[in-house]
ZAGU-655439 format. One record per residue (C-alpha): residue number from 1; residue in three letters; y, z, x. Coordinates in pm, 1 decimal, decimal comma. Layout:
N
<node seq="NUM" type="ALA" c2="Y" c3="Z" c1="X"/>
...
This chain:
257
<node seq="1" type="UNK" c2="-25340,3" c3="26647,6" c1="16701,6"/>
<node seq="2" type="UNK" c2="-25142,8" c3="26480,1" c1="16423,0"/>
<node seq="3" type="UNK" c2="-25314,5" c3="26189,1" c1="16254,0"/>
<node seq="4" type="UNK" c2="-25241,2" c3="25954,8" c1="15965,9"/>
<node seq="5" type="UNK" c2="-25487,4" c3="25936,9" c1="15679,5"/>
<node seq="6" type="UNK" c2="-25355,2" c3="25617,1" c1="15525,6"/>
<node seq="7" type="UNK" c2="-25236,2" c3="25288,5" c1="15668,9"/>
<node seq="8" type="UNK" c2="-25149,5" c3="24973,3" c1="15482,1"/>
<node seq="9" type="UNK" c2="-24997,4" c3="24630,8" c1="15520,8"/>
<node seq="10" type="UNK" c2="-24723,2" c3="24489,6" c1="15299,5"/>
<node seq="11" type="UNK" c2="-24727,2" c3="24146,6" c1="15140,4"/>
<node seq="12" type="UNK" c2="-24499,6" c3="24024,3" c1="15420,2"/>
<node seq="13" type="UNK" c2="-24754,8" c3="24129,7" c1="15680,0"/>
<node seq="14" type="UNK" c2="-24568,8" c3="24433,4" c1="15814,8"/>
<node seq="15" type="UNK" c2="-24804,6" c3="24720,7" c1="15887,6"/>
<node seq="16" type="UNK" c2="-24695,6" c3="25077,6" c1="15828,7"/>
<node seq="17" type="UNK" c2="-24823,3" c3="25404,7" c1="15960,2"/>
<node seq="18" type="UNK" c2="-24860,0" c3="25650,6" c1="15675,9"/>
<node seq="19" type="UNK" c2="-24718,7" c3="25997,6" c1="15716,8"/>
<node seq="20" type="UNK" c2="-24981,0" c3="26265,7" c1="15708,6"/>
<node seq="21" type="UNK" c2="-25039,4" c3="26394,3" c1="15358,5"/>
<node seq="22" type="UNK" c2="-25022,7" c3="26770,1" c1="15323,9"/>
<node seq="23" type="UNK" c2="-25337,6" c3="26860,0" c1="15131,9"/>
<node seq="24" type="UNK" c2="-25609,6" c3="26717,1" c1="14909,6"/>
<node seq="25" type="UNK" c2="-25879,1" c3="26821,0" c1="14664,1"/>
<node seq="26" type="UNK" c2="-26236,6" c3="26694,0" c1="14662,9"/>
<node seq="27" type="UNK" c2="-26419,7" c3="26592,8" c1="14342,7"/>
<node seq="28" type="UNK" c2="-26800,9" c3="26583,9" c1="14347,6"/>
<node seq="29" type="UNK" c2="-26864,5" c3="26309,8" c1="14090,6"/>
<node seq="30" type="UNK" c2="-27067,3" c3="26533,8" c1="13858,7"/>
<node seq="31" type="UNK" c2="-26873,8" c3="26844,1" c1="13752,1"/>
<node seq="32" type="UNK" c2="-26531,2" c3="26858,4" c1="13919,2"/>
<node seq="33" type="UNK" c2="-26203,7" c3="26832,2" c1="13731,4"/>
<node seq="34" type="UNK" c2="-25854,9" c3="26977,4" c1="13697,7"/>
<node seq="35" type="UNK" c2="-25741,5" c3="27050,8" c1="13342,4"/>
<node seq="36" type="UNK" c2="-25400,7" c3="27111,2" c1="13183,5"/>
<node seq="37" type="UNK" c2="-25284,8" c3="27248,6" c1="12850,2"/>
<node seq="38" type="UNK" c2="-25331,9" c3="27005,2" c1="12561,9"/>
<node seq="39" type="UNK" c2="-24956,9" c3="27004,6" c1="12494,9"/>
<node seq="40" type="UNK" c2="-24891,7" c3="26823,1" c1="12823,4"/>
<node seq="41" type="UNK" c2="-24888,7" c3="26450,9" c1="12909,8"/>
<node seq="42" type="UNK" c2="-24856,2" c3="26339,7" c1="12546,9"/>
<node seq="43" type="UNK" c2="-24715,3" c3="25989,0" c1="12578,7"/>
<node seq="44" type="UNK" c2="-24681,7" c3="25750,2" c1="12287,4"/>
<node seq="45" type="UNK" c2="-24729,7" c3="25372,3" c1="12296,8"/>
<node seq="46" type="UNK" c2="-24352,0" c3="25331,6" c1="12258,4"/>
<node seq="47" type="UNK" c2="-24271,1" c3="25567,3" c1="12550,4"/>
<node seq="48" type="UNK" c2="-24194,5" c3="25461,1" c1="12905,2"/>
<node seq="49" type="UNK" c2="-24390,4" c3="25639,3" c1="13177,1"/>
<node seq="50" type="UNK" c2="-24535,1" c3="25595,5" c1="13526,2"/>
<node seq="51" type="UNK" c2="-24818,1" c3="25757,7" c1="13719,3"/>
<node seq="52" type="UNK" c2="-24906,4" c3="25730,5" c1="14090,8"/>
<node seq="53" type="UNK" c2="-25158,1" c3="25908,1" c1="14316,6"/>
<node seq="54" type="UNK" c2="-25313,4" c3="25889,4" c1="14661,8"/>
<node seq="55" type="UNK" c2="-25691,8" c3="25861,4" c1="14624,1"/>
<node seq="56" type="UNK" c2="-25992,6" c3="25836,4" c1="14853,8"/>
<node seq="57" type="UNK" c2="-26272,4" c3="25681,7" c1="14647,8"/>
<node seq="58" type="UNK" c2="-26634,8" c3="25740,6" c1="14740,0"/>
<node seq="59" type="UNK" c2="-26927,5" c3="25545,8" c1="14598,1"/>
<node seq="60" type="UNK" c2="-26990,6" c3="25618,5" c1="14229,8"/>
<node seq="61" type="UNK" c2="-27296,2" c3="25400,3" c1="14180,4"/>
<node seq="62" type="UNK" c2="-27330,0" c3="25073,6" c1="13992,8"/>
<node seq="63" type="UNK" c2="-27163,0" c3="25062,8" c1="13653,4"/>
<node seq="64" type="UNK" c2="-26990,0" c3="25399,8" c1="13687,2"/>
<node seq="65" type="UNK" c2="-26625,5" c3="25476,1" c1="13611,2"/>
<node seq="66" type="UNK" c2="-26423,1" c3="25742,9" c1="13786,2"/>
<node seq="67" type="UNK" c2="-26134,3" c3="25893,2" c1="13587,5"/>
<node seq="68" type="UNK" c2="-25843,9" c3="25955,5" c1="13824,7"/>
<node seq="69" type="UNK" c2="-25585,8" c3="26098,5" c1="13585,5"/>
<node seq="70" type="UNK" c2="-25482,2" c3="26086,4" c1="13222,1"/>
<node seq="71" type="UNK" c2="-25515,0" c3="26232,0" c1="12875,0"/>
<node seq="72" type="UNK" c2="-25787,8" c3="26047,4" c1="12687,7"/>
<node seq="73" type="UNK" c2="-26070,6" c3="26158,8" c1="12461,5"/>
<node seq="74" type="UNK" c2="-26429,8" c3="26061,4" c1="12533,4"/>
<node seq="75" type="UNK" c2="-26524,5" c3="26108,7" c1="12166,6"/>
<node seq="76" type="UNK" c2="-26470,4" c3="25906,4" c1="11851,5"/>
<node seq="77" type="UNK" c2="-26174,9" c3="25673,3" c1="11894,7"/>
<node seq="78" type="UNK" c2="-26133,2" c3="25764,4" c1="12267,4"/>
<node seq="79" type="UNK" c2="-25760,3" c3="25793,4" c1="12194,2"/>
<node seq="80" type="UNK" c2="-25511,1" c3="25847,4" c1="12474,8"/>
<node seq="81" type="UNK" c2="-25425,6" c3="25700,0" c1="12813,0"/>
<node seq="82" type="UNK" c2="-25589,6" c3="25701,9" c1="13153,6"/>
<node seq="83" type="UNK" c2="-25607,2" c3="25540,7" c1="13495,4"/>
<node seq="84" type="UNK" c2="-25952,0" c3="25510,0" c1="13650,3"/>
<node seq="85" type="UNK" c2="-26165,2" c3="25333,8" c1="13907,2"/>
<node seq="86" type="UNK" c2="-26436,5" c3="25103,1" c1="13768,8"/>
<node seq="87" type="UNK" c2="-26726,8" c3="25077,1" c1="14014,4"/>
<node seq="88" type="UNK" c2="-26884,4" c3="24789,3" c1="13824,7"/>
<node seq="89" type="UNK" c2="-26571,7" c3="24576,5" c1="13866,9"/>
<node seq="90" type="UNK" c2="-26451,4" c3="24746,5" c1="14187,0"/>
<node seq="91" type="UNK" c2="-26111,4" c3="24745,6" c1="14020,1"/>
<node seq="92" type="UNK" c2="-25833,3" c3="24982,5" c1="13918,5"/>
<node seq="93" type="UNK" c2="-25815,8" c3="25011,3" c1="13537,2"/>
<node seq="94" type="UNK" c2="-25543,6" c3="25137,9" c1="13301,6"/>
<node seq="95" type="UNK" c2="-25620,8" c3="25206,4" c1="12933,9"/>
<node seq="96" type="UNK" c2="-25390,5" c3="25291,8" c1="12641,7"/>
<node seq="97" type="UNK" c2="-25607,4" c3="25345,2" c1="12335,8"/>
<node seq="98" type="UNK" c2="-25577,2" c3="25420,5" c1="11967,4"/>
<node seq="99" type="UNK" c2="-25934,0" c3="25324,2" c1="11877,7"/>
<node seq="100" type="UNK" c2="-26145,7" c3="25147,1" c1="12136,6"/>
<node seq="101" type="UNK" c2="-26433,6" c3="25083,0" c1="11899,3"/>
<node seq="102" type="UNK" c2="-26193,5" c3="24936,9" c1="11644,5"/>
<node seq="103" type="UNK" c2="-26028,3" c3="24717,3" c1="11905,3"/>
<node seq="104" type="UNK" c2="-25688,1" c3="24889,0" c1="11890,3"/>
<node seq="105" type="UNK" c2="-25637,2" c3="24919,3" c1="12264,4"/>
<node seq="106" type="UNK" c2="-25475,0" c3="24789,1" c1="12582,0"/>
<node seq="107" type="UNK" c2="-25717,6" c3="24762,2" c1="12873,9"/>
<node seq="108" type="UNK" c2="-25609,0" c3="24597,7" c1="13197,8"/>
<node seq="109" type="UNK" c2="-25777,0" c3="24583,8" c1="13537,8"/>
<node seq="110" type="UNK" c2="-25634,4" c3="24498,8" c1="13877,1"/>
<node seq="111" type="UNK" c2="-25656,7" c3="24146,6" c1="14013,0"/>
<node seq="112" type="UNK" c2="-25751,6" c3="24288,5" c1="14352,4"/>
<node seq="113" type="UNK" c2="-26057,3" c3="24487,1" c1="14456,2"/>
<node seq="114" type="UNK" c2="-25989,9" c3="24850,7" c1="14547,9"/>
<node seq="115" type="UNK" c2="-26097,3" c3="24963,2" c1="14894,9"/>
<node seq="116" type="UNK" c2="-26364,5" c3="25232,3" c1="14909,5"/>
<node seq="117" type="UNK" c2="-26386,7" c3="25497,9" c1="15178,7"/>
<node seq="118" type="UNK" c2="-26019,0" c3="25495,5" c1="15273,8"/>
<node seq="119" type="UNK" c2="-25696,0" c3="25637,7" c1="15138,6"/>
<node seq="120" type="UNK" c2="-25511,3" c3="25412,1" c1="14893,9"/>
<node seq="121" type="UNK" c2="-25198,7" c3="25464,2" c1="14682,6"/>
<node seq="122" type="UNK" c2="-25264,1" c3="25357,4" c1="14321,7"/>
<node seq="123" type="UNK" c2="-25054,6" c3="25371,3" c1="14007,9"/>
<node seq="124" type="UNK" c2="-24881,9" c3="25193,5" c1="13724,5"/>
<node seq="125" type="UNK" c2="-24565,1" c3="25173,2" c1="13522,2"/>
<node seq="126" type="UNK" c2="-24553,0" c3="25120,6" c1="13145,3"/>
<node seq="127" type="UNK" c2="-24255,9" c3="24983,6" c1="12951,0"/>
<node seq="128" type="UNK" c2="-24336,3" c3="25117,3" c1="12603,0"/>
<node seq="129" type="UNK" c2="-24387,8" c3="24763,7" c1="12472,3"/>
<node seq="130" type="UNK" c2="-24731,2" c3="24825,2" c1="12313,4"/>
<node seq="131" type="UNK" c2="-24846,5" c3="24516,7" c1="12506,2"/>
<node seq="132" type="UNK" c2="-25050,9" c3="24456,5" c1="12820,0"/>
<node seq="133" type="UNK" c2="-24751,4" c3="24277,5" c1="12970,3"/>
<node seq="134" type="UNK" c2="-24573,9" c3="24614,5" c1="12973,4"/>
<node seq="135" type="UNK" c2="-24814,7" c3="24753,8" c1="13235,2"/>
<node seq="136" type="UNK" c2="-24753,4" c3="24681,2" c1="13602,2"/>
<node seq="137" type="UNK" c2="-25016,4" c3="24801,6" c1="13849,6"/>
<node seq="138" type="UNK" c2="-24948,6" c3="24885,1" c1="14214,2"/>
<node seq="139" type="UNK" c2="-25161,2" c3="24934,0" c1="14523,7"/>
<node seq="140" type="UNK" c2="-25001,7" c3="25069,2" c1="14840,6"/>
<node seq="141" type="UNK" c2="-24653,1" c3="25008,2" c1="14704,4"/>
<node seq="142" type="UNK" c2="-24711,5" c3="24642,6" c1="14613,5"/>
<node seq="143" type="UNK" c2="-24744,3" c3="24516,3" c1="14256,2"/>
<node seq="144" type="UNK" c2="-25064,7" c3="24342,6" c1="14146,6"/>
<node seq="145" type="UNK" c2="-25118,8" c3="24096,8" c1="13865,6"/>
<node seq="146" type="UNK" c2="-25325,9" c3="24229,8" c1="13575,9"/>
<node seq="147" type="UNK" c2="-25647,9" c3="24100,3" c1="13427,8"/>
<node seq="148" type="UNK" c2="-25607,1" c3="24158,3" c1="13053,5"/>
<node seq="149" type="UNK" c2="-25931,3" c3="24277,2" c1="12896,0"/>
<node seq="150" type="UNK" c2="-25779,4" c3="24390,7" c1="12563,0"/>
<node seq="151" type="UNK" c2="-25427,5" c3="24353,1" c1="12425,7"/>
<node seq="152" type="UNK" c2="-25437,5" c3="24466,8" c1="12063,1"/>
<node seq="153" type="UNK" c2="-25259,2" c3="24803,7" c1="12053,9"/>
<node seq="154" type="UNK" c2="-25063,8" c3="24863,9" c1="11732,5"/>
<node seq="155" type="UNK" c2="-25101,9" c3="25235,9" c1="11653,5"/>
<node seq="156" type="UNK" c2="-25054,2" c3="25577,9" c1="11810,8"/>
<node seq="157" type="UNK" c2="-25211,8" c3="25677,9" c1="12143,8"/>
<node seq="158" type="UNK" c2="-25102,9" c3="26042,5" c1="12111,3"/>
<node seq="159" type="UNK" c2="-25413,5" c3="26247,1" c1="12184,1"/>
<node seq="160" type="UNK" c2="-25514,1" c3="26610,5" c1="12141,8"/>
<node seq="161" type="UNK" c2="-25765,4" c3="26581,9" c1="12426,3"/>
<node seq="162" type="UNK" c2="-25733,3" c3="26777,5" c1="12750,7"/>
<node seq="163" type="UNK" c2="-25528,3" c3="26610,8" c1="13028,0"/>
<node seq="164" type="UNK" c2="-25735,3" c3="26595,8" c1="13345,6"/>
<node seq="165" type="UNK" c2="-25781,0" c3="26487,4" c1="13702,5"/>
<node seq="166" type="UNK" c2="-26132,4" c3="26380,2" c1="13796,8"/>
<node seq="167" type="UNK" c2="-26303,9" c3="26356,9" c1="13457,6"/>
<node seq="168" type="UNK" c2="-26220,9" c3="26211,9" c1="13117,3"/>
<node seq="169" type="UNK" c2="-26167,9" c3="26508,5" c1="12885,3"/>
<node seq="170" type="UNK" c2="-26384,1" c3="26726,8" c1="13117,3"/>
<node seq="171" type="UNK" c2="-26700,6" c3="26555,4" c1="12990,6"/>
<node seq="172" type="UNK" c2="-26762,6" c3="26213,9" c1="13150,8"/>
<node seq="173" type="UNK" c2="-26636,2" c3="25950,5" c1="13397,2"/>
<node seq="174" type="UNK" c2="-26649,8" c3="26201,1" c1="13682,4"/>
<node seq="175" type="UNK" c2="-26457,4" c3="26086,0" c1="13989,1"/>
<node seq="176" type="UNK" c2="-26613,4" c3="26113,3" c1="14334,4"/>
<node seq="177" type="UNK" c2="-26370,8" c3="26141,1" c1="14622,4"/>
<node seq="178" type="UNK" c2="-26036,8" c3="26301,5" c1="14702,2"/>
<node seq="179" type="UNK" c2="-25698,2" c3="26304,5" c1="14527,0"/>
<node seq="180" type="UNK" c2="-25357,7" c3="26414,0" c1="14649,5"/>
<node seq="181" type="UNK" c2="-24980,7" c3="26364,8" c1="14599,2"/>
<node seq="182" type="UNK" c2="-24963,4" c3="26267,1" c1="14232,3"/>
<node seq="183" type="UNK" c2="-24637,0" c3="26191,5" c1="14053,2"/>
<node seq="184" type="UNK" c2="-24582,0" c3="26134,5" c1="13679,8"/>
<node seq="185" type="UNK" c2="-24245,3" c3="26028,0" c1="13536,3"/>
<node seq="186" type="UNK" c2="-24121,1" c3="25963,9" c1="13184,0"/>
<node seq="187" type="UNK" c2="-23950,2" c3="25645,8" c1="13302,7"/>
<node seq="188" type="UNK" c2="-24035,4" c3="25305,4" c1="13447,0"/>
<node seq="189" type="UNK" c2="-24020,1" c3="25364,3" c1="13820,3"/>
<node seq="190" type="UNK" c2="-23836,6" c3="25087,4" c1="14004,5"/>
<node seq="191" type="UNK" c2="-23999,6" c3="24890,3" c1="14284,4"/>
<node seq="192" type="UNK" c2="-23770,9" c3="25068,8" c1="14531,0"/>
<node seq="193" type="UNK" c2="-23875,0" c3="25409,4" c1="14397,7"/>
<node seq="194" type="UNK" c2="-24242,6" c3="25311,2" c1="14424,4"/>
<node seq="195" type="UNK" c2="-24201,4" c3="25185,8" c1="14782,4"/>
<node seq="196" type="UNK" c2="-24013,0" c3="25500,5" c1="14880,7"/>
<node seq="197" type="UNK" c2="-24275,7" c3="25722,3" c1="14719,9"/>
<node seq="198" type="UNK" c2="-24563,5" c3="25543,2" c1="14890,7"/>
<node seq="199" type="UNK" c2="-24417,4" c3="25501,7" c1="15239,1"/>
<node seq="200" type="UNK" c2="-24168,9" c3="25786,9" c1="15267,0"/>
<node seq="201" type="UNK" c2="-24279,7" c3="26046,5" c1="15014,0"/>
<node seq="202" type="UNK" c2="-23937,9" c3="26032,9" c1="14844,1"/>
<node seq="203" type="UNK" c2="-23966,2" c3="26151,2" c1="14485,4"/>
<node seq="204" type="UNK" c2="-23822,3" c3="25935,6" c1="14204,1"/>
<node seq="205" type="UNK" c2="-23589,9" c3="26039,9" c1="13923,5"/>
<node seq="206" type="UNK" c2="-23704,9" c3="26152,7" c1="13576,0"/>
<node seq="207" type="UNK" c2="-23989,5" c3="26368,4" c1="13705,6"/>
<node seq="208" type="UNK" c2="-24242,0" c3="26483,5" c1="13447,9"/>
<node seq="209" type="UNK" c2="-24492,5" c3="26641,7" c1="13689,9"/>
<node seq="210" type="UNK" c2="-24559,0" c3="26646,9" c1="14065,0"/>
<node seq="211" type="UNK" c2="-24878,8" c3="26768,0" c1="14232,8"/>
<node seq="212" type="UNK" c2="-24875,2" c3="26802,1" c1="14612,3"/>
<node seq="213" type="UNK" c2="-25224,0" c3="26957,8" c1="14646,1"/>
<node seq="214" type="UNK" c2="-25100,4" c3="27188,4" c1="14922,0"/>
<node seq="215" type="UNK" c2="-25259,4" c3="27511,8" c1="14797,4"/>
<node seq="216" type="UNK" c2="-25563,7" c3="27490,1" c1="15025,8"/>
<node seq="217" type="UNK" c2="-25755,2" c3="27753,6" c1="14826,8"/>
<node seq="218" type="UNK" c2="-25787,8" c3="27898,8" c1="14478,6"/>
<node seq="219" type="UNK" c2="-25831,2" c3="27747,3" c1="14133,5"/>
<node seq="220" type="UNK" c2="-25469,3" c3="27666,1" c1="14040,9"/>
<node seq="221" type="UNK" c2="-25282,5" c3="27340,6" c1="14099,8"/>
<node seq="222" type="UNK" c2="-24906,5" c3="27386,8" c1="14096,9"/>
<node seq="223" type="UNK" c2="-24652,6" c3="27148,8" c1="13947,6"/>
<node seq="224" type="UNK" c2="-24361,3" c3="27122,0" c1="14191,5"/>
<node seq="225" type="UNK" c2="-24139,1" c3="26926,7" c1="13949,8"/>
<node seq="226" type="UNK" c2="-24009,9" c3="27251,2" c1="13802,6"/>
<node seq="227" type="UNK" c2="-24170,5" c3="27177,3" c1="13463,9"/>
<node seq="228" type="UNK" c2="-24451,2" c3="27433,6" c1="13505,7"/>
<node seq="229" type="UNK" c2="-24741,3" c3="27204,0" c1="13413,5"/>
<node seq="230" type="UNK" c2="-24996,3" c3="27403,8" c1="13612,1"/>
<node seq="231" type="UNK" c2="-25356,0" c3="27285,0" c1="13633,6"/>
<node seq="232" type="UNK" c2="-25682,2" c3="27482,8" c1="13649,5"/>
<node seq="233" type="UNK" c2="-25948,8" c3="27361,4" c1="13892,0"/>
<node seq="234" type="UNK" c2="-26321,6" c3="27357,2" c1="13816,6"/>
<node seq="235" type="UNK" c2="-26571,5" c3="27286,0" c1="14098,5"/>
<node seq="236" type="UNK" c2="-26311,7" c3="27122,2" c1="14320,6"/>
<node seq="237" type="UNK" c2="-26324,4" c3="27157,9" c1="14699,5"/>
<node seq="238" type="UNK" c2="-26012,8" c3="27198,7" c1="14908,2"/>
<node seq="239" type="UNK" c2="-26035,5" c3="26985,5" c1="15223,0"/>
<node seq="240" type="UNK" c2="-25991,9" c3="27234,7" c1="15505,3"/>
<node seq="241" type="UNK" c2="-26233,3" c3="27087,3" c1="15760,8"/>
<node seq="242" type="UNK" c2="-26409,0" c3="26762,8" c1="15841,6"/>
<node seq="243" type="UNK" c2="-26280,3" c3="26407,0" c1="15811,1"/>
<node seq="244" type="UNK" c2="-26067,2" c3="26472,5" c1="15502,8"/>
<node seq="245" type="UNK" c2="-25879,4" c3="26773,5" c1="15637,8"/>
<node seq="246" type="UNK" c2="-25503,5" c3="26747,2" c1="15666,0"/>
<node seq="247" type="UNK" c2="-25410,2" c3="26804,1" c1="16028,3"/>
<node seq="248" type="UNK" c2="-25035,5" c3="26845,0" c1="15998,2"/>
<node seq="249" type="UNK" c2="-24747,4" c3="26869,7" c1="15756,3"/>
<node seq="250" type="UNK" c2="-24507,1" c3="26587,3" c1="15679,2"/>
<node seq="251" type="UNK" c2="-24455,7" c3="26314,7" c1="15937,9"/>
<node seq="252" type="UNK" c2="-24223,4" c3="26035,2" c1="15834,1"/>
<node seq="253" type="UNK" c2="-24394,9" c3="25700,4" c1="15783,7"/>
<node seq="254" type="UNK" c2="-24263,1" c3="25442,8" c1="16025,9"/>
<node seq="255" type="UNK" c2="-24320,2" c3="25072,3" c1="16072,4"/>
<node seq="256" type="UNK" c2="-24558,4" c3="24977,9" c1="16350,8"/>
<node seq="257" type="UNK" c2="-24658,7" c3="24639,9" c1="16491,5"/>
């Protein structure tokens, strides 16, 4: 029987039934990740880009961080960019870093707590301003105000680290839960594009990479944008049974009372 795996309510109070997502990959919180070639996802602090994903976050334990997606080193300057879940704050966090230890970094967290144990659509847009004000965070298609933790970026964020789902640079901040339908663009997605992506699954313009997580088996994650940014899976589990299984293919999201 068809089922939805994500429902949400807009700021105006209208509740929507989410279309069924078409696949997802489980991350165990200790050793799972998806990696990409180091030549991919190199964004500079002056570039515009956006990143959105459906995630199902499971408990990480007090003080833990779960890397959702990005290209950021865990060594030395921790240079790069990432979006992650911070269990200590129970918030969504976006980081653009040249040198965290040296204070050359943008770090913003969401004003709202992130629900655990349910599907949620998270992401951000970045204007290329080299300022925290250039980051806009979204949850379930609605923008959130940012809490600015650091706003001192003035040098490159281009990193030679490995781009990854589920773990920062394959070495720490292991994510525990499920990820699906991830879109990266080299543009600032409009609010209409973000709403359409979240509620209708309509892809935006200026696609950089798209991951539908529909494979269901194997160790490769295909990029359906046409840009051939294929990922390699380590210790991930395709959800083919149990509460996280996808029961049906696309069903259009419709408004319900």
